[in-house]
C-alpha positions in Angstrom: 0.2 0.0 0.1 1.2 3.5 -0.9 0.4 7.2 0.5 0.7 6.1 4.0 2.0 9.4 5.7 0.9 12.7 7.2 -0.2 15.4 5.0 -1.1 19.0 5.6 -4.5 20.5 4.7 -6.1 24.0 5.1 -9.0 24.5 7.4 -11.7 26.8 6.5 -10.8 29.0 9.9 -7.6 29.8 8.4 -5.2 27.2 10.5 -3.6 24.3 9.1 -3.8 20.5 10.0 -1.8 17.4 9.5 -3.8 14.5 8.7 -2.7 10.8 8.5 -3.6 9.2 5.0 -4.0 5.6 4.0 -4.9 4.8 0.3 -5.3 1.2 -0.9 -2.8 0.4 -3.6 -5.4 -0.9 -6.3 -6.0 1.6 -9.2 -9.8 2.2 -8.8 -11.2 4.9 -6.6 -12.3 4.0 -3.2 -14.8 4.8 -0.7 -13.5 7.0 2.1 -13.5 7.0 5.7 -12.6 9.7 8.4 -10.8 8.0 11.4 -11.3 10.2 14.6 -8.8 10.0 17.4 -9.1 9.0 20.8 -8.1 12.1 23.6 -4.4 10.8 23.2 -3.6 12.1 19.6 -3.2 10.5 16.3 -0.9 7.7 18.0 0.0 4.0 16.8 -3.6 2.9 17.8 -5.2 5.5 15.4 -2.9 4.9 12.8 -3.3 1.4 13.0 -6.9 1.7 12.5 -6.5 3.4 9.7 -4.1 0.9 8.1 -6.6 -1.8 9.0 -9.4 0.1 7.2 -7.2 0.7 4.3 -6.6 -2.9 3.9 -10.4 -3.2 3.7 -10.4 -1.2 0.8 -10.9 2.4 2.0 -9.2 5.6 1.5 -8.7 6.9 5.1 -7.9 10.2 6.4 -7.1 10.7 10.3 -6.9 14.4 11.3 -5.1 15.5 14.0 -7.7 17.4 16.3 -5.3 19.0 18.6 -3.5 21.2 15.9 -4.4 24.3 17.3 -2.6 23.8 20.6 0.2 21.4 19.4 1.1 19.6 16.1 0.9 15.9 16.1 0.8 15.7 20.0 0.9 12.0 21.1 0.0 11.2 24.9 0.6 8.0 26.9 -2.3 6.4 28.1 -1.1 6.5 31.8 -0.7 10.2 31.2 -4.2 11.7 30.5 -3.6 14.8 32.6 -0.7 15.8 30.5 -3.4 16.0 28.0 -5.8 18.4 29.3 -4.7 21.6 27.8 -5.3 20.4 24.3 -8.2 18.4 25.2 -9.9 21.3 26.7 -9.0 23.6 23.8 -11.3 21.8 21.3 -14.4 23.5 20.5 -17.5 22.3 18.4 -16.8 25.1 15.9 -13.2 23.9 15.5 -14.2 20.6 15.0 -16.5 21.4 12.5 -13.9 23.2 10.5 -11.5 20.2 10.7 -14.2 17.9 9.6 -15.2 20.0 6.6 -11.5 20.4 6.0 -11.0 16.5 5.7 -14.1 15.9 3.4 -13.0 18.9 1.0 -9.7 17.3 0.8 -10.9 13.8 0.0 -13.0 15.6 -2.7 -9.7 16.3 -4.2 -8.3 13.3 -4.3 -8.2 10.9 -7.6 -8.2 7.7 -5.5 -11.4 8.7 -3.7 -14.9 7.6 -5.1 -16.9 10.6 -5.1 -20.1 10.6 -2.8 -19.0 7.4 -0.4 -18.0 8.9 2.9 -17.9 7.5 6.4 -16.5 8.2 9.7 -15.3 6.2 12.8 -14.2 7.6 16.0 -13.0 6.2 19.3 -13.4 7.8 22.6 -13.3 11.5 21.9 -13.6 10.3 18.4 -16.6 8.7 18.9 -18.4 12.0 19.9 -16.8 13.6 16.9 -18.1 10.9 14.4 -21.5 11.8 15.7 -21.0 15.4 15.1 -19.5 14.5 11.7 -22.7 12.7 11.0 -24.6 15.7 11.7 -22.6 18.1 9.1 -21.5 15.9 6.4 -23.2 14.0 3.8 -22.0 10.6 5.3 -23.2 7.1 4.3 -22.1 5.8 7.5 -20.5 6.6 11.2 -19.4 4.6 13.5 -18.7 5.5 17.5 -17.0 3.7 19.8 -17.6 4.6 23.7 -18.0 8.3 22.6 -17.9 10.2 25.8 -19.8 13.3 26.0 -21.9 12.5 23.0 -24.9 13.5 24.9 -24.2 17.0 24.4 -24.9 16.8 20.8 -28.0 14.9 21.4 -30.2 18.0 20.2 -28.5 17.6 16.7 -29.9 13.8 16.1 -32.4 15.1 13.7 -29.3 16.3 11.4 -27.9 12.9 11.3 -27.1 12.0 7.4 -26.3 8.3 7.6 -27.1 5.3 9.6 -25.1 5.4 13.0 -23.4 2.5 14.8 -23.0 2.7 18.6 -20.5 0.7 20.7 -20.5 0.8 24.6 -18.7 -0.9 27.1 -21.2 -2.4 29.9 -18.2 -1.6 32.5 -17.4 1.8 31.5 -17.4 4.0 34.4 -16.7 7.3 32.1 -20.0 6.9 30.4 -23.3 6.5 32.4 -26.4 4.5 31.3 -28.4 7.8 31.5 -25.8 9.4 29.1 -26.2 6.6 26.6 -29.9 6.6 26.8 -30.0 10.4 25.9 -28.4 9.8 22.9 -29.8 6.8 21.6 -33.4 8.1 22.7 -32.7 11.1 20.6 -31.6 9.5 17.4 -34.8 7.0 17.8 -37.2 9.9 18.5 -35.4 11.8 15.4 -36.6 8.7 13.3 -32.8 8.1 12.3 -31.1 4.7 11.5 -29.2 3.5 14.3 -27.6 0.3 15.9 -27.0 0.4 19.7 -24.5 -2.1 20.8 -23.5 -2.4 24.7 -21.1 -5.1 25.5 -22.0 -6.1 29.0 -18.2 -7.4 29.9 -16.3 -4.6 28.0 -14.8 -1.4 29.6 -14.0 2.0 28.1 -11.3 1.6 25.7 -12.1 -2.2 25.0 -11.0 -1.9 21.1 -7.6 -0.6 22.0 -4.8 -3.3 22.4 -2.3 -0.5 23.8 -4.7 0.2 26.8 -5.2 -1.9 30.1 -8.9 -2.2 29.3 -8.4 -3.9 26.0 -10.6 -6.9 25.5 -9.7 -9.0 22.8 -13.0 -10.9 22.4 -15.1 -7.5 22.4 -12.6 -5.8 20.1 -13.0 -8.7 17.6 -16.5 -8.9 17.8 -17.4 -5.2 17.4 -14.6 -5.0 14.5 -16.3 -7.6 12.8 -19.8 -5.8 13.1 -17.9 -2.5 12.0 -16.6 -4.1 8.8 -20.1 -5.4 7.7 -21.8 -2.0 8.7 -19.4 0.2 6.9 -19.3 -2.5 3.6 -23.0 -2.7 3.6 -23.3 1.1 3.3 -20.0 2.4 1.8 -19.4 -0.3 -0.9 -23.1 -0.9 -1.7 -25.4 2.2 -2.3 -28.3 1.9 -0.4 -29.1 5.5 -0.2 -32.3 6.9 -2.1 
């Protein structure tokens, strides 16, 4: 596979943002996916997710959401406190600009199939994937344990594509009430969604670099994710 590197894109607010890209080798245009980071940067886990999706035939872009406070910052999982200045500087307006920049940049790439765009995010990125689905013409979006997604529940009626949610039943960071606020908002808005709550999984269960990694839950969720994305990005089901 080629074109696996960081590139720099212009953001509508005048800033510039590094994005990790991974495009399949084959000549034909591919559907695209925006991969959205945890609260620890575009680290090896997020780059690995990008590579795994690329191997499945997707053109992938993973934006550095902390670019306004530092470039390509990566924080160790055991040192979240060191990340607070970057995490707290994130705003909805900034995220919207970053997401728009990613979508606009993908449109300029010959390797990208027009009109076939999805998003997937983890932790912080799970929340951002929900936001992305309210402002971009997505065919599909996936949120893994997206903390504070409930703050965007009032945007549920704006969701563009079907949304797949994963939550850990052992997760102490996200309460059942917070999850229900999100899911009920999507349900009441009449939007398509799938709600998966894995009783034996904790927050961060998909990341093999975290102590909370659960290989069984990760394998099951990943298989579901690939089927969900393929059914919507590789087969045109939109009317």
